[in-house]
N, C-alpha and C positions, 0 to 999 in steps of 0.2 A: 130762246132761252129754255134751258132744261127744264122739264115739266116739275111742278112742285111737288107732285106726290111720287118724286123718284125713289123712295123709299117704300111705297104702298101705305104710307102712314095716314090715316084719315085725321089727324090731328094736325097736320100740316095743311091740309086742304082747308080745315075750319079756320085755321089762322090767317091764311091768306085771304080768304072770302072774307072775313071779318075787317080785315084792315082796308081792301079794296071797296069794300059796299057801304061800311059805316065811318070809314075815317079813324078808326079807333088807333090807338097806340099799338105797336105789334107787340104780340105776348112773348113771354119768357120762353126760352129752349127747354122742352122736355126731354128727358133722358131716351125716351123712346124714338127720338127724331135722330139720334146721332148717327144713324147710318152704319156702315160695315167696315169702315177705315179705322186708322189708328188716331190717337189723339197726339197733339203736338207734345204735350207734355211728357208722354211715354217716350216719343221719338228722341226727345233733347236731354231727357234725364237720365243720365249715364248709369246711375244706380238701378235703374229698371231693367235696363239689358233688354229692352223691347225688339231688338235686332239680333237677339242672340244666335249663334255664338259671337258674333261680332259687333262691333259699334254701329250705330245707324249712320255715323257720318260717311258720306260717299255711297250711301246706299239709296236705292230708288224707294221711296214710301208713297203709300196712299194714305192720306188724311181727310177726313169726312168731317162736316160741320164746325168750321172755325168761321169766325165773325170778322168782317172788317171793321178795324178802330178807327185807321187814319189812312188817308190817299195823300200823298205828296204832290200838291199842286203848285206849290210854291217854288219857282225856279230862282234860288238865291243867287246861282253864278251867272243869269241873264245868258245862257247860251244853249238851254234846252237839255243838258247833261246832269242835272240836278234835280229833276222832277222825275216822278212817276212811281217812286216806291209805294209799296201798298202793304200794310203793316195789318197782320191779322193774328187772333188768338182764339183758344178753344172757346166756343161757345156757352158750354156747360159750366165751366169751372174757372175762376180767376184766382190764378196761383202760381208758384214758381213753374218755370219753363213752359209756360203754355202759350208764349207768344214769340211771333217771327216775323220777318220780312221776306218779300218774295223778290227775286230776281228775275227780270226778263220773261213774265209769264206769259202763256199762250192762252187765250180766251176761246172757249166754246160755248155759243158762237163767237165768230170773231170780232163782231161788233158790240160785245159785251162791255158794259162800263160800270164799273163796281163805286160804290157809296158806303160811309160808316153806317154799319146796322145791317148790311148785307151778309147772309151767309152763303159759304161757298164750300165746295169740294175741290181738293187739289191731289195731283199725283206728279211726283217729281223726284229729283234728288236732293236729300238733305246734305248740307255741307258746312263744315266748319272753316270758314276762309281766312287763311293766313297771310295771304299774300294777293297783292293786285299787281299784275303786270311784272316788270322785273326790278321795279324800284321801290314799292311799298311792301312792308314785312311788319306784320303784327306779331309774329311768334314771340313767346309761346301762347299769347292771347289770340283771339279770333273772333270772326263775324258770323253767327250762326244764319243761315238763310235757306230758304227753299230755291234752288237754282232751276230756272226754265220750267216751272211746273205747268200742267195743262189745269185749267181752272174752268170750273162749270158753276153756274148758279143753283143753289138750292131753295132759300126761301129768305125771309126778312125777319128780323128780331128786333129787339131793343138794343141800344149801344150799351155795353157793359159799363157800369161804374166803375170807375179807377180804384184799383187796390192801393190801401195806403201801406207804403213800405219804410221801414226806417232809414233815414237819411245816411247814416253809416254804412248801410248796404251798398252804396253807390260810391263809396269811397275808394274801392279797389276792384279791379276785374274779377278777381276770385268770389267776391262776394255780390258783385253786382250781375255776373253772368247769368244768373237764374231769372233776372227780370228782363233781360234785353229782349226787345220787341214787344213789351207789355206795355199798357196803358196804366200808368201809377200816378200816385199823388206822394210828395213828401211834404213834411210840415215843418214849421217853425224852423226856417232857413234863413240865412244872411247871405245875400250876394255880394262877395268880398270885393267885384270889381262891377264897374259900369260896363254895359255892353260895348264891345270895341272890334273894329274889324280884326280878323284873326288869320289872314292870309294874304299872299302878295297881291292878290287882286282886290282887296279891299270889299268884297262882297259877302265873305262869311263872316257871320258875327257870332261872338259868344261872350258870355260873362262868367267867369270861374266862381264856383260855389265855396272853394277851400283854397287853402295855400300850398296844397299837396301838388307836387309835379304830376303834370297828366292826370290831375284829379277831375270830378265831375264838374260840368259846366252846363249852363242854359246854351243852346243855340238857335239860331234861325232856319233850321232846316224845313219846317212845315209853315212858318208865318214870318211875315216881315217885321221882324225885331229890329229896330233901328238902332245904331250907335247913338249911346249916351240916353236910351230911352228911359232908365232909372239911375240915380248916383251910386257910386260905390257904397257898399255898407247899408243898402235898402233890406230891411226886414221884410219876409213874406210870411204870411200866416200859412199859405200853401202854395205848392207849385205842382201843377198836373201835366203830364205830357207822356210821349213814348219815349221809352228808355232806347237809346240806340248807342252803337260803338263805332268810332274811326279813331284809333291810338288810344283815346280815351273815352271815357264813359260820359254821354250826353243826355239830358232830359231835354225832349223837344216839345214845348208847348204848341198847341194847335191853334190858339189865338191869344190875343192879351187877355181874356176873361181867364185863361188857365194861370194867370199870375195875380194873387190875391194878396194883397197888402193889408 
């Protein structure tokens, strides 16, 4: 693995030593440990124009000090094709445009395996994916991703607390875009639909949260949400998960504990 003193920061060395020697919880990220790369929020937020004079979409970017929030180890389609997505977000700030998923990363070293709480650096192409193959077209909406980034380990930290966002933000792509890839919590939500199989395989499971066409839904991307797991019109005090996009906005709980009634 890459040396935890990558940036010559004595702070990082002391954090790692404390975690390994005493079993303490990893410490919060300090601003002095952010490295010399960009922040995800600057890459994605078009109002900041971090890649001036052009958009960052399609550009190669170096992003340092992002924390892993979820690793998709649940293969809902049972064919190995629906697992492996890694979600990360800026380690210093939990806010709009600070999260993203990685497509087909290359790890340095090759045997690097990531878990929530790992802090990494990545270099690769930032994309706003509107099509997949010749048949899937999201336009004008899109899936923001880091495309085939090179990824190295930096250090460990605490898993960020989910940010509470207004449920109304998830009802349209325009308002949900800034939260895609982020670990969030929505509160006081009623699921209008019991979880049901939502594609021809019967393996992808969703529960619609509104009556809006292509409106936000819970899905089984990250854990084994079973059809009929709760009845229609179940009220939740809170729902926590990763915001993702595939034709519509989803919030993907990491376990049953993310669904609080």
